[in-house]
C-alpha positions as CSV (number, residue, x, y, z in Angstrom):
1,X,18.4,-7.1,-18.6
2,X,14.7,-6.7,-19.9
3,X,13.9,-9.6,-17.8
4,X,14.8,-8.3,-14.5
5,X,13.0,-5.0,-15.7
6,X,10.2,-7.0,-15.9
7,X,10.5,-8.3,-12.7
8,X,10.7,-5.4,-10.7
9,X,8.2,-3.6,-12.5
10,X,5.7,-6.6,-11.5
11,X,7.0,-7.0,-7.7
12,X,6.4,-3.4,-7.4
13,X,2.8,-3.4,-9.0
14,X,1.9,-6.5,-6.7
15,X,3.5,-4.6,-3.5
16,X,1.6,-0.9,-4.4
17,X,-1.7,-3.2,-4.8
18,X,-1.3,-4.6,-1.4
19,X,-1.2,-1.1,-0.4
20,X,-4.0,0.8,-1.6
21,X,-7.6,0.8,-0.3
22,X,-9.2,-1.6,-1.8
23,X,-12.9,-1.4,-0.1
24,X,-12.2,0.5,2.8
25,X,-15.4,-0.3,5.1
26,X,-14.6,1.2,8.7
27,X,-11.7,2.8,10.4
28,X,-10.1,3.5,13.8
29,X,-7.8,5.6,15.2
30,X,-5.0,4.1,17.2
31,X,-3.9,6.9,19.4
32,X,-0.7,4.8,21.0
33,X,0.6,4.0,17.4
34,X,-0.4,7.5,16.1
35,X,-2.0,5.9,12.7
36,X,-5.4,5.1,10.9
37,X,-6.4,1.8,10.9
38,X,-8.5,0.7,7.9
39,X,-10.3,-2.4,6.9
40,X,-10.1,-2.8,3.3
41,X,-12.5,-5.7,2.6
42,X,-11.9,-6.2,-0.8
43,X,-8.2,-7.2,-0.6
44,X,-9.4,-8.9,3.7
45,X,-6.5,-6.6,5.0
46,X,-6.4,-3.9,7.5
47,X,-4.1,-1.1,6.6
48,X,-2.1,1.1,8.9
49,X,-1.9,4.6,7.4
50,X,0.7,7.0,9.3
51,X,0.4,10.8,9.5
52,X,2.2,11.3,6.3
53,X,-0.1,9.1,4.5
54,X,1.9,6.0,4.0
55,X,0.1,3.1,3.8
56,X,1.3,-0.4,5.0
57,X,-0.7,-3.8,5.8
58,X,-1.1,-4.5,9.4
59,X,-3.0,-7.7,9.3
60,X,-3.9,-9.7,6.2
61,X,-5.2,-13.3,5.0
62,X,-8.9,-12.5,7.7
63,X,-10.9,-14.6,4.7
64,X,-13.9,-12.6,4.8
65,X,-13.4,-9.0,5.2
66,X,-12.7,-7.2,7.7
67,X,-15.4,-5.3,8.7
68,X,-16.2,-3.4,11.4
69,X,-13.1,-2.6,13.8
70,X,-12.4,-1.6,17.5
71,X,-9.9,-1.0,19.4
72,X,-9.7,-2.3,23.4
73,X,-6.6,-1.9,25.2
74,X,-3.5,-3.3,23.4
75,X,-5.9,-5.4,20.5
76,X,-7.5,-4.4,17.1
77,X,-10.8,-6.1,17.1
78,X,-12.0,-7.2,13.4
79,X,-15.4,-8.6,11.8
80,X,-15.1,-11.5,9.7
81,X,-17.4,-13.1,8.4
82,X,-18.8,-15.3,11.5
83,X,-16.1,-14.5,13.7
84,X,-14.3,-12.0,15.6
85,X,-10.7,-12.0,15.3
86,X,-8.0,-10.1,17.2
87,X,-4.5,-9.0,16.6
88,X,-1.9,-7.0,18.7
89,X,-1.5,-3.2,18.2
90,X,2.7,-3.8,18.4
91,X,3.0,-6.3,15.9
92,X,-0.4,-6.9,14.3
93,X,0.2,-11.0,15.2
94,X,-3.2,-12.6,15.8
95,X,-4.6,-13.1,19.3
96,X,-7.8,-13.8,19.3
97,X,-10.6,-15.6,17.4
98,X,-13.8,-16.7,18.1
99,X,-16.4,-18.4,16.1
100,X,-20.2,-16.5,17.0
101,X,-21.8,-18.5,14.2
102,X,-23.0,-15.3,12.9
103,X,-24.5,-14.7,9.6
104,X,-22.6,-11.6,8.4
105,X,-21.0,-9.5,11.4
106,X,-20.7,-5.8,10.7
107,X,-20.3,-3.2,13.3
108,X,-18.4,-3.5,16.7
109,X,-18.1,-1.1,19.8
110,X,-17.2,-2.1,23.4
111,X,-18.3,-1.3,26.8
112,X,-16.1,-0.8,30.2
113,X,-16.8,-4.1,31.3
114,X,-14.6,-6.4,28.7
115,X,-17.2,-6.8,26.3
116,X,-17.3,-6.5,22.4
117,X,-20.6,-5.6,21.1
118,X,-21.1,-6.5,17.3
119,X,-24.3,-6.3,14.8
120,X,-25.3,-9.5,12.9
121,X,-26.3,-7.6,9.7
122,X,-28.0,-10.5,8.0
123,X,-29.5,-12.1,10.6
124,X,-30.4,-8.7,12.8
125,X,-28.9,-9.9,16.1
126,X,-26.7,-8.2,18.4
127,X,-23.6,-10.3,20.0
128,X,-22.1,-9.6,23.3
129,X,-18.2,-11.0,23.2
130,X,-16.6,-11.7,26.4
131,X,-12.8,-10.8,25.5
132,X,-11.4,-12.5,28.7
133,X,-13.7,-15.4,28.7
134,X,-13.9,-15.6,25.0
135,X,-17.2,-16.5,24.9
136,X,-20.4,-14.8,23.6
137,X,-24.5,-14.3,23.0
138,X,-27.0,-13.2,21.2
């Protein structure tokens, strides 16, 4: 019985730690999902916070970051090291992964022509990323 209790406590601690702020860096509101999405850099996750304040994991295993995040259409895009990654808002499934060769992508926005604009903090560059074509220029 004691080992079951220890196991349950360990499981709860892992589950709870996975759903806490650990280096929150950027936030974006998902109007369709009525939730906040938070780039949680130390855990390499994007967290989802619903209207009651409950945190859950939206996307994980990003490797580096995530740092800047931006919603375009049905996809959340994230800066992750030298890459931009995208996840479907409906499921969190990975649908976009483009390495632009940046040193440290940080901030991100988008225009009305289907492009993401991302800043490379370390190299002092700005990248324009065509989402549909999955191409970029600096």
